[in-house]
TORFITOR-576570 format. One line per 10 residues: their letters; for each residue x, y, z of C-alpha. Coordinates in steps of 0.05 Angstrom, whole numbers. Layout:
A = X,Y,Z  ...
//
This chain:
TALRCRKLLR = -2364,-1719,-806  -2323,-1743,-866  -2261,-1703,-846  -2214,-1724,-790  -2173,-1667,-762  -2109,-1673,-721  -2073,-1615,-688  -1997,-1618,-684  -1972,-1569,-632  -1901,-1567,-605
REGPWTVLEW = -1845,-1524,-579  -1779,-1517,-617  -1732,-1473,-577  -1766,-1405,-569  -1817,-1420,-624  -1887,-1448,-616  -1901,-1490,-678  -1970,-1510,-704  -1995,-1553,-761  -2062,-1584,-776
EFTNTGMKPL = -2072,-1650,-813  -2136,-1669,-849  -2157,-1738,-874  -2218,-1751,-917  -2252,-1811,-884  -2312,-1809,-929  -2328,-1837,-998  -2329,-1773,-1038  -2278,-1718,-1052  -2280,-1658,-1005
VMGSCHMAEL = -2267,-1587,-1030  -2216,-1555,-984  -2218,-1480,-975  -2189,-1432,-924  -2166,-1461,-857  -2161,-1414,-798  -2107,-1450,-759  -2107,-1403,-700  -2146,-1340,-681  -2137,-1290,-625
DGLPESGPDD = -2195,-1244,-606  -2163,-1180,-582  -2094,-1164,-553  -2087,-1130,-484  -2069,-1056,-486  -2068,-1053,-562  -2081,-983,-589  -2068,-929,-641  -1993,-926,-629  -1983,-999,-647
VIFLDSGGGW = -1944,-1016,-710  -1942,-1080,-750  -1888,-1107,-796  -1920,-1130,-862  -1891,-1159,-925  -1931,-1157,-990  -1893,-1218,-1015  -1879,-1180,-1080  -1845,-1116,-1098  -1892,-1063,-1073
FAGTVRVTEQ = -1881,-1062,-998  -1844,-1089,-938  -1837,-1052,-873  -1877,-1026,-814  -1946,-994,-816  -1986,-959,-763  -2043,-1006,-748  -2098,-954,-758  -2073,-942,-830  -2067,-987,-891
LPNCDYEYWK = -2011,-1008,-937  -1997,-955,-990  -2044,-957,-1050  -2083,-1012,-1015  -2157,-998,-1006  -2212,-1050,-1012  -2188,-1068,-1082  -2124,-1093,-1049  -2165,-1147,-1016  -2198,-1168,-1081
TLFVAEEDIA = -2132,-1195,-1109  -2115,-1262,-1135  -2079,-1282,-1070  -2136,-1280,-1018  -2192,-1330,-1011  -2262,-1303,-1022  -2284,-1333,-956  -2229,-1294,-920  -2251,-1229,-952  -2322,-1243,-927
WASAIQQGSL = -2295,-1261,-857  -2252,-1199,-852  -2308,-1154,-878  -2355,-1180,-825  -2305,-1166,-769  -2288,-1097,-798  -2362,-1080,-803  -2363,-1080,-878  -2302,-1036,-893  -2232,-1061,-907
ARASHYSFGG = -2206,-992,-927  -2166,-981,-862  -2134,-1020,-806  -2144,-1086,-844  -2079,-1122,-856  -2053,-1186,-885  -1981,-1204,-899  -1975,-1245,-963  -1900,-1252,-949  -1920,-1301,-894
MSVYCRPGHP = -1899,-1265,-831  -1917,-1206,-786  -1888,-1174,-724  -1938,-1137,-680  -1909,-1083,-634  -1945,-1050,-575  -1909,-996,-534  -1884,-1026,-469  -1896,-1098,-489  -1855,-1152,-522
ALFFGFVVPE = -1863,-1155,-598  -1905,-1213,-623  -1883,-1252,-684  -1936,-1293,-719  -1929,-1325,-787  -1907,-1386,-826  -1844,-1422,-847  -1823,-1399,-916  -1821,-1420,-970  -1890,-1448,-966
LRSTAMPFAL = -1888,-1514,-1003  -1960,-1526,-1024  -2013,-1477,-999  -2017,-1402,-989  -2008,-1384,-916  -2009,-1315,-885  -2024,-1277,-821  -2081,-1228,-815  -2089,-1170,-766  -2155,-1134,-762
NDPATGKVRQ = -2156,-1071,-719  -2208,-1020,-700  -2194,-960,-747  -2212,-910,-693  -2179,-938,-630  -2126,-985,-660  -2149,-1042,-614  -2140,-1111,-643  -2205,-1143,-663  -2173,-1206,-688
LALVDNFAGY = -2106,-1237,-706  -2107,-1300,-747  -2061,-1351,-780  -2094,-1374,-844  -2077,-1429,-894  -2115,-1430,-960  -2122,-1496,-998  -2156,-1457,-1054  -2209,-1508,-1074  -2164,-1569,-1074
QLQPGETLRT = -2204,-1633,-1077  -2183,-1680,-1021  -2196,-1751,-1045  -2223,-1808,-1001  -2168,-1835,-957  -2121,-1776,-974  -2086,-1736,-919  -2067,-1663,-927  -2025,-1621,-880  -2024,-1546,-872
ETALWREDRN = -1962,-1503,-877  -1923,-1494,-812  -1945,-1436,-768  -1900,-1402,-717  -1905,-1352,-662  -1862,-1324,-605  -1850,-1260,-567  -1786,-1220,-557  -1768,-1150,-533  -1726,-1141,-596
PHRLLEEYAD = -1767,-1142,-660  -1704,-1143,-703  -1683,-1207,-669  -1750,-1238,-685  -1740,-1224,-760  -1668,-1247,-760  -1679,-1311,-721  -1741,-1326,-763  -1698,-1326,-826  -1648,-1371,-791
YCAQVRQIEL = -1703,-1419,-770  -1733,-1422,-840  -1665,-1434,-872  -1653,-1492,-823  -1721,-1524,-829  -1724,-1519,-905  -1650,-1537,-911  -1637,-1479,-957  -1573,-1480,-996  -1562,-1414,-1031
RHAEPPVGWL = -1556,-1421,-1106  -1503,-1366,-1103  -1471,-1342,-1039  -1440,-1279,-1069  -1476,-1224,-1108  -1449,-1209,-1178  -1428,-1145,-1214  -1453,-1128,-1283  -1496,-1087,-1330  -1569,-1089,-1353
SWYGYRLEIT = -1598,-1054,-1414  -1669,-1034,-1393  -1663,-965,-1362  -1616,-940,-1415  -1648,-966,-1477  -1716,-1000,-1466  -1733,-1033,-1533  -1679,-996,-1571  -1621,-1038,-1547  -1578,-1066,-1603
EAECERVADF = -1523,-1117,-1613  -1473,-1063,-1631  -1491,-1020,-1571  -1480,-1078,-1524  -1410,-1088,-1553  -1395,-1013,-1545  -1419,-1013,-1472  -1378,-1075,-1456  -1316,-1041,-1484  -1332,-978,-1444
INREYPGFGF = -1339,-1017,-1379  -1272,-1051,-1391  -1239,-983,-1399  -1276,-947,-1343  -1277,-1001,-1289  -1217,-1047,-1299  -1206,-1094,-1240  -1274,-1079,-1208  -1303,-1148,-1220  -1354,-1135,-1275
QYMQIDLGYN = -1378,-1203,-1297  -1447,-1204,-1330  -1477,-1167,-1390  -1552,-1176,-1388  -1598,-1155,-1444  -1671,-1140,-1428  -1732,-1142,-1473  -1714,-1116,-1542  -1676,-1175,-1573  -1728,-1226,-1592
TKNLPGEWFG = -1777,-1234,-1650  -1829,-1178,-1649  -1810,-1166,-1576  -1867,-1212,-1559  -1870,-1265,-1504  -1868,-1336,-1531  -1826,-1315,-1591  -1760,-1333,-1558  -1728,-1374,-1612  -1712,-1317,-1660
TNAHFPDGLA = -1681,-1248,-1655  -1704,-1182,-1686  -1667,-1132,-1730  -1631,-1103,-1670  -1594,-1169,-1660  -1584,-1191,-1732  -1530,-1243,-1717  -1570,-1280,-1664  -1560,-1295,-1591  -1501,-1342,-1599
YYGNEMRKRG = -1462,-1287,-1634  -1479,-1238,-1578  -1456,-1289,-1527  -1390,-1300,-1563  -1377,-1226,-1569  -1388,-1216,-1494  -1341,-1273,-1477  -1287,-1245,-1522  -1291,-1183,-1479  -1287,-1222,-1414
FVPGLWCGAF = -1361,-1222,-1395  -1414,-1276,-1384  -1477,-1265,-1426  -1544,-1258,-1392  -1615,-1243,-1415  -1685,-1225,-1393  -1743,-1271,-1410  -1817,-1270,-1391  -1816,-1345,-1397  -1887,-1360,-1373
CIAESSRFYQ = -1919,-1303,-1412  -1946,-1322,-1480  -1975,-1281,-1537  -2038,-1307,-1568  -2007,-1295,-1637  -1950,-1343,-1621  -1945,-1412,-1652  -1947,-1445,-1584  -2012,-1413,-1564  -2043,-1430,-1631
EHPDAVTPCY = -2024,-1503,-1622  -2037,-1509,-1547  -2091,-1461,-1524  -2108,-1509,-1468  -2038,-1502,-1437  -2050,-1430,-1414  -2088,-1398,-1357  -2140,-1343,-1369  -2121,-1273,-1347  -2145,-1250,-1280
PTDPKEWFWE = -2207,-1207,-1294  -2174,-1140,-1275  -2106,-1154,-1306  -2084,-1122,-1372  -2101,-1167,-1430  -2048,-1139,-1477  -1972,-1139,-1477  -1946,-1075,-1446  -1903,-1058,-1506  -1914,-1055,-1581
PHDKTCTLDP = -1944,-1091,-1617  -1990,-1100,-1557  -2015,-1169,-1574  -2062,-1204,-1527  -2025,-1246,-1476  -2038,-1298,-1423  -1997,-1343,-1377  -1972,-1414,-1386  -1999,-1466,-1337  -1935,-1497,-1308
THPAAREFIA = -1973,-1561,-1291  -1991,-1574,-1364  -1944,-1623,-1402  -1942,-1580,-1465  -1924,-1518,-1425  -1869,-1555,-1388  -1840,-1581,-1454  -1842,-1510,-1483  -1803,-1482,-1424  -1753,-1538,-1431
QVMKHFKEAG = -1743,-1520,-1504  -1736,-1446,-1488  -1682,-1459,-1435  -1646,-1508,-1482  -1645,-1454,-1536  -1615,-1402,-1488  -1564,-1451,-1460  -1541,-1472,-1530  -1529,-1398,-1544  -1482,-1396,-1484
FEYFKIDFMG = -1523,-1358,-1432  -1510,-1367,-1358  -1550,-1311,-1326  -1626,-1312,-1330  -1673,-1256,-1308  -1742,-1289,-1310  -1798,-1238,-1305  -1873,-1235,-1292  -1878,-1299,-1250  -1922,-1271,-1195
RLSRVDKDFT = -1988,-1290,-1228  -1969,-1363,-1222  -1985,-1357,-1147  -2058,-1340,-1159  -2112,-1375,-1119  -2175,-1345,-1150  -2233,-1386,-1178  -2218,-1366,-1250  -2156,-1410,-1251  -2157,-1486,-1248
PHDAKKIKGP = -2090,-1522,-1256  -2086,-1575,-1309  -2057,-1622,-1256  -2112,-1628,-1204  -2062,-1656,-1153  -2027,-1588,-1149  -2054,-1536,-1101  -2063,-1467,-1130  -2011,-1419,-1101  -1941,-1439,-1078
EVYREACKEL = -1944,-1510,-1106  -1961,-1487,-1176  -1911,-1429,-1172  -1855,-1475,-1149  -1871,-1523,-1206  -1853,-1466,-1252  -1788,-1453,-1215  -1772,-1528,-1219  -1782,-1528,-1295  -1737,-1468,-1304
TAGMAKSDYF = -1680,-1494,-1261  -1683,-1562,-1295  -1658,-1526,-1357  -1602,-1490,-1322  -1533,-1511,-1299  -1523,-1508,-1224  -1475,-1450,-1233  -1524,-1408,-1274  -1549,-1345,-1240  -1626,-1344,-1233
YSCSNTVFQS = -1658,-1277,-1220  -1734,-1279,-1210  -1769,-1213,-1223  -1841,-1189,-1214  -1850,-1251,-1173  -1871,-1276,-1104  -1807,-1268,-1065  -1813,-1320,-1011  -1844,-1374,-1055  -1781,-1369,-1098
VGFVSTSMTA = -1735,-1388,-1040  -1695,-1451,-1053  -1694,-1443,-1129  -1669,-1374,-1145  -1603,-1339,-1134  -1637,-1272,-1123  -1706,-1241,-1125  -1728,-1171,-1141  -1739,-1144,-1071  -1776,-1080,-1091
CDIANTGIRA = -1807,-1050,-1154  -1766,-1026,-1213  -1722,-970,-1187  -1738,-923,-1246  -1695,-874,-1284  -1663,-811,-1254  -1695,-743,-1251  -1716,-734,-1179  -1684,-665,-1173  -1719,-640,-1236
ALAEDDYSKL = -1786,-665,-1209  -1776,-631,-1142  -1762,-566,-1178  -1833,-572,-1206  -1860,-586,-1136  -1871,-659,-1156  -1852,-706,-1099  -1878,-770,-1133  -1810,-793,-1159  -1777,-782,-1091
NFYRMQFGTT = -1833,-816,-1053  -1831,-875,-1101  -1756,-882,-1093  -1761,-878,-1017  -1814,-933,-1019  -1768,-979,-1060  -1708,-963,-1016  -1747,-977,-952  -1778,-1041,-979  -1711,-1071,-999
MARYYIHRKL = -1677,-1052,-934  -1735,-1078,-892  -1719,-1147,-921  -1647,-1143,-897  -1657,-1203,-852  -1666,-1253,-909  -1602,-1233,-946  -1553,-1291,-954  -1598,-1335,-911  -1658,-1348,-957
LLLNPDGVCI = -1634,-1313,-1021  -1595,-1252,-1042  -1627,-1183,-1040  -1633,-1147,-1106  -1636,-1070,-1107  -1645,-1068,-1183  -1597,-1024,-1223  -1549,-967,-1207  -1580,-909,-1245  -1534,-847,-1248
APPADREEAW = -1545,-819,-1318  -1567,-748,-1332  -1608,-711,-1310  -1583,-738,-1242  -1538,-690,-1204  -1484,-715,-1158  -1530,-719,-1097  -1582,-762,-1132  -1528,-806,-1164  -1495,-817,-1097
FRTLFVGLSG = -1557,-837,-1057  -1578,-883,-1114  -1508,-914,-1114  -1504,-918,-1038  -1572,-952,-1033  -1547,-1008,-1079  -1484,-1015,-1037  -1521,-1016,-970  -1568,-1070,-994  -1510,-1119,-999
GQVFLGDRFD = -1539,-1144,-1065  -1516,-1145,-1136  -1486,-1082,-1169  -1511,-1074,-1240  -1502,-1010,-1279  -1572,-995,-1303  -1577,-935,-1349  -1535,-891,-1396  -1481,-885,-1342  -1431,-870,-1397
LATPEIRDLV = -1464,-802,-1406  -1452,-783,-1333  -1391,-741,-1314  -1327,-778,-1294  -1338,-755,-1222  -1407,-787,-1220  -1383,-851,-1255  -1329,-857,-1202  -1382,-862,-1148  -1395,-934,-1169
KRILPIYGVA = -1324,-952,-1150  -1340,-933,-1078  -1388,-992,-1070  -1340,-1043,-1102  -1320,-1095,-1083  -1392,-1109,-1063  -1405,-1100,-989  -1442,-1167,-989  -1476,-1153,-922  -1543,-1117,-918
AVPVDLFRKP = -1546,-1056,-873  -1595,-1060,-816  -1651,-1008,-815  -1643,-989,-742  -1707,-948,-738  -1750,-996,-777  -1800,-1003,-721  -1798,-929,-702  -1813,-901,-771  -1878,-934,-794
YPEGRPEILH = -1916,-917,-857  -1948,-868,-870  -1908,-819,-827  -1840,-845,-846  -1792,-897,-872  -1726,-922,-843  -1673,-867,-841  -1617,-897,-798  -1578,-954,-829  -1521,-993,-797
LHTPQREIV = -1473,-1032,-840  -1421,-1075,-805  -1368,-1114,-844  -1297,-1132,-826  -1274,-1075,-872  -1328,-1022,-858  -1370,-993,-802  -1421,-946,-833  -1481,-911,-801
//
């Protein structure tokens, strides 16, 4: 009785648009949880041959899934993540008769397309980027028959306290039907770009090099200089611009220790930047800006400016010396000041390309996290506060690459986003010789996930296929399909491993995808090759210069 609700329903072209508005008319704060904006009990003639387009919102999956199955590696534990409200887990469990192991879907990326044979495809989802609260569609099917038990559009306010007299509005929900599911995805991206007035930070993907796959923590100042000289000799006139160092340059290789370098970079970051510029390159670097080691000075001085780890997350840094780590709270003044100082340090050293990693946990909505600023809603609003702090320390021309992140919540701030998991080093052929298909299946998953997001490329952000890995033990076939994948994505082309050890014939393959195609190929059979039976196999790339199938 203390909450006034108002439904805002309208048509905008082919789209049906829905929002809810809530006002606290009482005298006490109200705790706002999950809001089911719209629910549909059943769908005529739904069944086991139906497929649904889902997007994990992160690196691990985008594409179509047969409705009686489940996303790869996603059993009940998948539902117990930091992105789904506890009340929604209980709701879904009740509908699915206690088991969420199969035929239980949600799309953290914010959108779904439901396809039934002989019927128009149904799009249902939300305008992205979400600005304040986590919003996603759910589809709960009967595991045996495939029939829809419930479709729902759900917005989670994650425990936000609505003050007396305060009004809160949901994210914007959308739905429409069309015979062409590709058109639904493509026009959805157009609609979001228009509504959110997205201006791409960079319109064209860059060409460059990254150190991770070739060196891991063994990268050195001298080796960077040697590689830069090699690229200038090997690829003159092919547009190589950035030289990006990954983890391996900073003090102890620990997060939070960004202001000093280790013995591998004895002359410091400014020296490295100057040496790259002498060779015609722009210096770039990797940074886990919002990760913090408990041994760092900042943590010792400001333990209240961090968030506790999610209970099932690793508590230690992945690499030596494996110190305990946690995450900065981007709503805390001390954390914001620290980020400002970190970005100032990098800018003064001359860097113009920033790969910011491990941001996904900033989107958490679980009860173990309470933002310092109670006026910020857990989820997109907190995440976008982090993006705001980072970009405040960058020049408008600086390239911002967000990695291990929530893709769609990054839109409007970043130049590009990792659009699948790390692509991994070569060696698929050697694994197959041992009857090990895990490397091939992993690569296919990353390939399919990036290509399934073709429709957002150069509309919401630039796709990012990770690095071009062609070093031994790759043979020519493996090197070519790895190279071609990067080209067909339309995204940046970064040499990613010890490419200098490959044969001249294999190194020349990179020249075949330069200049960058720029346009993402369309996965023609995206809705005909659902997981788990398949992944897209037919790709169509159309540019003024090329027509490739």
